[in-house]
C-alpha positions as CSV (number, residue, x, y, z in Angstrom):
1,M,-15.5,-6.3,33.7
2,G,-16.7,-9.4,32.0
3,E,-16.2,-10.7,28.5
4,G,-17.2,-8.1,25.8
5,A,-17.4,-5.2,28.2
6,Q,-16.5,-1.8,27.1
7,V,-15.0,1.3,28.6
8,K,-15.3,5.0,27.6
9,I,-12.6,7.1,26.5
10,R,-12.7,10.7,25.0
11,L,-11.5,11.1,21.6
12,A,-8.8,13.6,22.3
13,E,-7.6,11.3,25.1
14,A,-7.6,8.2,23.0
15,R,-5.8,10.1,20.3
16,D,-3.2,11.2,22.7
17,L,-2.7,7.8,24.2
18,A,-2.1,6.3,20.7
19,T,0.3,9.0,19.9
20,E,2.5,8.4,22.9
21,L,2.3,4.7,22.4
22,L,3.4,4.8,18.6
23,A,6.2,7.6,19.6
24,G,7.1,5.2,22.5
25,A,7.7,2.5,19.9
26,G,10.0,4.6,17.7
27,L,7.6,6.6,15.3
28,S,8.7,10.3,15.0
29,S,6.3,12.7,16.8
30,D,4.5,13.9,13.5
31,R,4.2,10.5,12.1
32,A,2.9,9.0,15.4
33,A,0.3,11.9,15.7
34,R,-1.0,11.3,12.2
35,T,-1.1,7.6,12.5
36,A,-2.7,8.0,16.0
37,W,-5.5,10.3,14.4
38,C,-6.3,7.8,11.5
39,V,-6.5,4.9,14.2
40,V,-8.9,7.1,16.5
41,V,-11.1,8.6,13.7
42,A,-11.8,4.9,12.6
43,D,-13.3,4.4,16.1
44,A,-15.1,7.6,15.9
45,W,-16.5,6.5,12.6
46,G,-17.8,3.3,14.0
47,V,-15.1,1.2,12.2
48,G,-13.8,-0.3,15.5
49,S,-12.2,-3.1,13.6
50,H,-9.6,-0.5,12.2
51,G,-9.3,1.6,15.4
52,L,-7.6,1.1,18.8
53,L,-8.3,-2.6,18.5
54,R,-5.4,-2.9,15.8
55,L,-2.8,-0.8,17.9
56,P,-1.3,-3.7,19.8
57,Y,-0.8,-5.5,16.6
58,Y,0.8,-2.5,15.2
59,L,3.1,-1.9,18.4
60,H,4.0,-5.7,18.3
61,R,5.2,-5.7,14.6
62,M,7.0,-2.3,15.3
63,R,8.9,-3.9,18.1
64,H,9.9,-7.1,16.0
65,G,10.8,-5.2,12.8
66,G,7.7,-6.0,10.8
67,Y,6.9,-2.2,10.6
68,P,10.4,-0.4,10.9
69,P,9.7,2.8,12.8
70,D,12.4,4.5,10.9
71,A,11.0,3.6,7.5
72,E,11.1,6.7,5.1
73,L,8.5,7.3,2.4
74,T,10.6,8.0,-0.8
75,E,9.8,9.0,-4.3
76,V,10.5,6.3,-6.9
77,T,9.2,8.2,-10.0
78,D,7.3,11.6,-10.6
79,S,5.8,12.2,-14.2
80,G,3.5,15.0,-13.0
81,P,0.0,13.5,-12.6
82,L,1.6,10.0,-11.7
83,V,3.8,9.7,-8.6
84,T,5.0,6.5,-7.4
85,L,6.5,6.1,-3.6
86,D,8.2,3.4,-1.7
87,G,7.3,3.1,2.0
88,G,10.3,1.2,3.2
89,G,8.1,-1.4,4.8
90,G,6.6,1.2,7.4
91,L,3.3,1.4,9.0
92,G,0.9,2.5,6.3
93,H,-1.3,5.2,7.9
94,W,0.9,8.2,7.8
95,Q,2.3,7.0,4.5
96,A,-1.2,6.7,2.8
97,W,-2.2,10.1,4.2
98,R,0.9,11.7,2.7
99,A,0.0,9.9,-0.4
100,A,-3.6,11.3,-0.3
101,E,-2.3,14.9,0.1
102,I,0.0,14.5,-3.1
103,T,-2.9,13.1,-5.0
104,A,-5.1,15.9,-4.1
105,E,-2.2,18.5,-4.9
106,R,-1.6,16.8,-8.2
107,C,-5.4,16.6,-9.2
108,A,-5.7,20.1,-8.7
109,R,-2.8,20.9,-11.1
110,F,-3.7,18.2,-13.7
111,G,-7.3,17.4,-13.3
112,V,-6.3,14.0,-12.7
113,A,-3.7,12.1,-10.5
114,A,-2.6,8.8,-9.2
115,V,-0.2,8.0,-6.6
116,S,1.1,4.6,-5.5
117,V,2.7,3.6,-2.2
118,A,4.8,0.3,-2.7
119,N,6.4,-1.7,0.0
120,S,4.1,-0.2,2.7
121,G,2.1,-1.7,5.7
122,H,-1.6,-1.8,6.9
123,C,-3.2,1.7,6.7
124,G,-6.5,1.1,8.7
125,A,-9.7,2.4,7.2
126,L,-9.4,3.5,3.5
127,G,-12.2,6.0,3.7
128,L,-9.9,8.5,5.7
129,Y,-7.7,8.8,2.6
130,T,-10.5,10.2,0.7
131,V,-10.7,13.2,3.0
132,P,-8.0,15.4,1.2
133,G,-9.7,15.0,-2.0
134,I,-13.1,15.6,-0.6
135,E,-12.0,18.9,0.8
136,A,-10.4,19.7,-2.5
137,G,-13.7,19.0,-4.3
138,Q,-12.4,15.8,-6.1
139,V,-13.7,12.4,-6.6
140,T,-11.0,10.0,-4.9
141,L,-10.5,6.3,-5.2
142,V,-8.5,4.4,-2.7
143,F,-7.3,0.6,-3.2
144,S,-5.0,-1.5,-1.0
145,N,-4.2,-5.2,-0.3
146,G,-3.2,-7.5,2.6
147,P,-2.5,-10.8,3.7
148,A,-4.5,-13.5,1.5
149,V,-7.8,-14.7,3.2
150,M,-10.3,-15.1,0.2
151,P,-10.3,-18.0,-2.1
152,A,-11.0,-17.9,-5.8
153,W,-14.8,-18.5,-6.4
154,G,-14.8,-22.3,-6.4
155,G,-11.5,-22.7,-4.8
156,A,-10.1,-23.5,-1.3
157,K,-6.8,-22.0,-1.1
158,P,-6.2,-18.4,0.3
159,L,-5.4,-16.1,-2.9
160,L,-6.6,-12.6,-2.3
161,S,-6.9,-10.2,0.7
162,T,-10.2,-8.8,1.8
163,S,-9.4,-6.5,-1.1
164,P,-10.7,-3.2,0.4
165,L,-11.6,-0.1,-1.6
166,A,-12.9,3.4,-0.8
167,A,-14.4,6.3,-2.7
168,G,-15.1,9.9,-1.7
169,I,-17.6,11.8,-3.7
170,P,-17.7,15.7,-2.9
171,S,-21.5,16.0,-3.1
172,R,-23.3,18.8,-1.3
173,P,-24.6,19.3,1.2
174,R,-22.4,16.4,2.3
175,P,-20.1,14.2,0.8
176,A,-20.5,10.4,0.1
177,I,-17.8,8.0,1.5
178,V,-17.7,4.3,0.4
179,D,-15.5,2.2,2.4
180,M,-15.7,-1.5,2.1
181,A,-14.1,-4.8,1.8
182,T,-15.0,-7.1,-1.1
183,S,-15.0,-10.1,1.1
184,A,-18.3,-10.8,3.1
185,V,-16.9,-9.0,6.1
186,A,-13.7,-7.1,6.9
187,R,-11.2,-9.2,8.8
188,G,-10.9,-6.7,11.7
189,R,-14.5,-7.7,12.5
190,I,-13.4,-11.2,12.7
191,A,-10.5,-10.2,14.9
192,A,-13.0,-8.2,17.1
193,H,-15.2,-11.3,17.5
194,A,-12.2,-13.6,18.3
195,K,-11.3,-11.2,21.0
196,S,-14.7,-11.0,22.5
197,G,-15.3,-14.7,22.1
198,T,-18.6,-14.0,20.3
199,P,-19.7,-16.5,17.5
200,L,-19.6,-15.2,13.8
201,P,-22.9,-15.1,11.9
202,P,-23.1,-17.8,9.3
203,G,-21.7,-17.1,5.8
204,W,-19.0,-14.7,7.0
205,A,-16.1,-17.3,6.9
206,L,-14.5,-20.6,6.3
207,D,-12.0,-22.5,8.3
208,A,-8.4,-23.6,7.0
209,G,-10.1,-26.6,5.3
210,G,-12.4,-24.6,3.5
211,Q,-15.5,-25.5,5.6
212,P,-17.9,-22.9,6.8
213,T,-17.5,-21.8,10.4
214,T,-18.8,-19.6,13.1
215,D,-15.8,-19.8,15.2
216,P,-14.0,-16.5,15.0
217,Q,-10.5,-18.2,16.1
218,A,-11.0,-20.7,13.2
219,A,-11.9,-18.1,10.7
220,L,-8.9,-15.7,11.8
221,H,-6.7,-18.4,10.6
222,G,-8.9,-19.7,7.8
223,L,-10.7,-18.0,4.8
224,L,-13.3,-15.3,4.2
225,A,-16.1,-15.8,1.9
226,P,-16.1,-13.1,-1.2
227,L,-19.0,-10.5,-1.0
228,G,-21.8,-11.5,-3.6
229,G,-20.0,-14.8,-4.6
230,A,-18.5,-15.0,-7.9
231,K,-19.1,-11.3,-8.6
232,G,-17.4,-10.2,-5.3
233,F,-14.4,-12.4,-6.3
234,A,-14.3,-10.6,-9.6
235,L,-14.4,-7.2,-7.8
236,A,-11.8,-8.4,-5.3
237,L,-9.4,-9.4,-8.3
238,V,-9.8,-5.9,-9.7
239,V,-8.6,-4.3,-6.3
240,E,-5.8,-6.9,-6.0
241,A,-4.6,-6.0,-9.7
242,L,-4.5,-2.2,-8.6
243,A,-2.9,-2.5,-5.3
244,G,-0.9,-5.6,-5.5
245,G,-0.3,-5.7,-9.3
246,L,0.3,-2.1,-10.0
247,A,1.6,-0.7,-6.6
248,G,3.0,-3.9,-5.3
249,P,5.6,-5.5,-4.6
250,N,3.8,-8.3,-2.9
251,L,0.6,-9.9,-3.9
252,S,-1.5,-10.9,-1.2
253,A,-0.4,-14.6,-1.2
254,E,3.0,-13.1,-0.4
255,V,2.0,-10.8,2.5
256,P,2.7,-11.7,6.1
257,D,-0.3,-11.9,8.3
258,M,-0.5,-9.2,10.8
259,F,-2.2,-11.6,13.3
260,A,0.4,-14.2,13.2
261,D,3.4,-14.0,15.6
262,S,5.4,-15.9,13.0
263,G,5.3,-13.0,10.5
264,A,6.0,-10.1,12.9
265,A,9.5,-9.7,12.1
266,H,8.8,-9.5,8.3
267,P,7.6,-6.2,6.6
268,Q,4.1,-6.9,4.8
269,R,5.3,-4.8,1.6
270,I,1.7,-4.2,0.6
271,G,0.5,-1.7,-1.8
272,H,-1.8,1.3,-1.9
273,L,-3.0,3.1,-4.9
274,L,-5.1,6.5,-4.8
275,V,-6.6,8.0,-7.8
276,A,-8.4,11.4,-8.0
277,L,-10.5,13.3,-10.6
278,D,-11.4,17.0,-10.6
279,P,-15.2,17.3,-11.4
280,N,-14.4,20.8,-12.6
281,R,-12.7,19.2,-15.6
282,F,-16.0,17.7,-16.8
283,G,-18.3,20.4,-17.4
284,A,-21.3,20.8,-15.0
285,A,-20.2,17.5,-13.1
286,S,-20.2,18.9,-9.7
287,A,-23.9,20.0,-10.1
288,R,-24.8,16.6,-11.3
289,L,-23.1,15.0,-8.4
290,D,-25.1,17.2,-6.2
291,R,-28.2,16.1,-7.8
292,L,-27.2,12.3,-7.5
293,A,-26.8,12.8,-3.7
294,L,-29.9,14.7,-3.4
295,S,-31.9,12.1,-5.3
296,V,-30.7,9.5,-2.8
297,V,-32.0,11.5,0.2
298,D,-35.1,12.5,-1.5
299,S,-35.9,8.7,-2.1
300,G,-35.6,8.1,1.6
301,G,-32.3,6.5,1.3
302,R,-29.0,7.2,2.9
303,L,-25.7,8.3,1.5
304,P,-22.8,6.1,2.2
305,G,-20.9,7.4,5.1
306,E,-23.2,10.1,5.9
307,R,-23.3,9.5,9.4
308,R,-19.5,9.9,9.4
309,A,-18.6,13.5,10.4
310,L,-15.5,14.8,8.4
311,P,-12.4,14.7,10.8
312,A,-12.4,18.6,11.0
313,D,-16.0,18.4,12.4
314,L,-15.3,15.8,15.2
315,D,-15.8,16.8,19.0
316,P,-12.6,16.1,20.9
317,D,-14.8,15.4,23.9
318,Q,-16.7,12.8,22.0
319,E,-16.7,9.5,24.0
320,L,-15.6,6.2,22.3
321,D,-16.6,3.0,23.4
322,I,-13.6,0.6,23.4
323,A,-13.3,-2.9,24.4
324,D,-12.1,-3.4,27.9
325,S,-9.8,-6.1,26.7
326,T,-8.2,-3.6,24.2
327,M,-7.7,-1.0,26.8
328,A,-6.2,-3.6,29.1
329,E,-3.8,-4.5,26.3
330,L,-2.8,-0.8,25.6
331,R,-2.2,-0.4,29.3
332,V,0.3,-3.4,29.2
333,W,2.0,-1.8,26.3
334,A,2.1,1.5,28.2
335,G,4.3,-0.2,30.8
336,K,6.5,-1.8,28.3
337,L,7.1,1.6,26.4
338,G,7.4,3.6,29.7
339,V,4.1,5.6,28.7
340,A,1.6,6.9,31.4
341,A,-1.7,5.3,30.8
342,T,-3.2,5.6,34.4
343,G,-6.9,6.5,34.3
344,R,-7.4,6.2,30.5
345,G,-10.7,4.8,29.9
346,S,-13.6,4.4,32.4
């Protein structure tokens, strides 16, 4: 197939393949299954920059020690509504999901909860970790950091990550799920363009010298512009303070780059922070949230994330469009790890 070509794979088949690859790389079966589920739901939600595209990078880092597959998630402190965890440098998906479950459990008990995961790895699409809270009827916020790719407004040195954040609002008849980077674009989209050789739209990125570029390879090793200029940088700084500053231990400037081979042996040690609020503790808040969502729809607008089915409602036979180059890489990894991948994707 030519450059940029895609293949189709059923959601269930993609999940099974990802589970087998992650287990083959050393993750326990339950952690491999949860991580694979997070990866594949990102593709089903249309967030391909955080889906199977990332899996070869995860496997590479796992093999070289950057994501120790035997890392444990351990409790550091527990004061009731506030829990701090340490991820041992491990891959972040299963760790952030467990933190989301704990956040929902504690919020149900106390009305408010905050759970941090320090010393973790990349956890993919943050919107996924609002799901336990949404299912429990809670407003949930998620913050994370990563390798520095964004300069301060007016600067030319990488200082912050894409500073992603997510929010889940349990409105009816359907929830709103906000999932966004505070850079002009998520870095995974830069990686997708680099893999396909497709030029970037102007305004997305800067090269290593701080000059605007549409070359995805130059951008991948360069800088990303903040969303909305100085205001976007200010918002990114807030996310960094919550994820890197509170959760830690690394600020973004100290985080090894996932896409650089030189950092594959070094854990990223990034931080995730989850916060949940129970609307039932705020009087008639649930009804107000429902009215807010309805007002968006009645105005002719669209709720953030309204096209994303909650994971429990996804059809396992849904077909995902995956880059042929990504599937080729996964087949190579299947060979390395002794996983059968023949016939996967068509």
